[in-house]
N, C-alpha and C positions, 0 to 999 in steps of 0.2 A: 504494500500500500504506500503510495507516494505521500510525502509530507507536504501539506498545504500551509501557506502562511495564514496567520491570523488576519481576518478581513480588515480589522482596524489598523494593523501594522502595514498591510498592503496599501490601504488608503493613505496613510501618512507618507509612505515612500512615493506614491504617485503625486501627491500634493507637493512634496518637496521638489520633485523633478519639474513639475509645472512652474513652481515659483522660480526655480533657477532659470528656466527658459524665458520667463517673462522679464526677469531682471535685465537680461541681455537686450531685449527688445525696447525696454523703457529707456535705456541709456542712449539709444540711437533714434528714438522716436522724435519726430518733428510735429509741431502743431500744424493744423491745416493752413493757418495764415502764413507760417514760415515756408511751407512747401509751395503754396501759391505764389509767394513772393519770388522764390528761387526760379520757379517755372516761368513767371512773367519776365524776370530779368533775362533769362535765357532767350525767350521769344523776342524781347526788345533788341538784343544783340543780333539775333538771327535775321529778323525782318527789318532792322534799322528803323524802329519806331521813333516818333518825335518825342520831345519833352512833354508836349501837351497830352500825348497818349499815355505817357507814364504818370503824369500828375493826375489825370482823370481816373486812372485805375486804382491808385492807392487812396486810403482815407486822407482827408484834408491835412492832418498833422504830418503824416508821412510824406505827402506830396511836397509840403513846404520844406521839410527836412531834406528831401532829395534835391530840391532846387538850391537850398543853402549849400549843400555838398558840392553841387556843380559850380556854384559861384566861388566857393573857397578853393576848389581845384583850379579854376581858371585864374584866380588871383595869385595862386602859388607858382604858376608857371612863369618863367622869365619871358619877357617880351622880346620878340626878334626885331633886330634892327632892319630897317628897310634897305634893300639893295638899290643903289642908284648910281 
């Protein structure tokens, strides 16, 4: 006759295995907003969308932050001297 595990013991082992697998997923899980943002930025680069498209996509606060980032990046670049 084969030895069977106690049902409670088997349940505990299965639950522990499930918890271990969920911990790995939680560490790499993104919120839907983060995933949508990454996907949109990839589309923006792929289809060369305008600033107006980007600003209209994001909530107002994020659109303003995006514009501020563009302005800061433009100001940080050194200006080229005109060739003449």
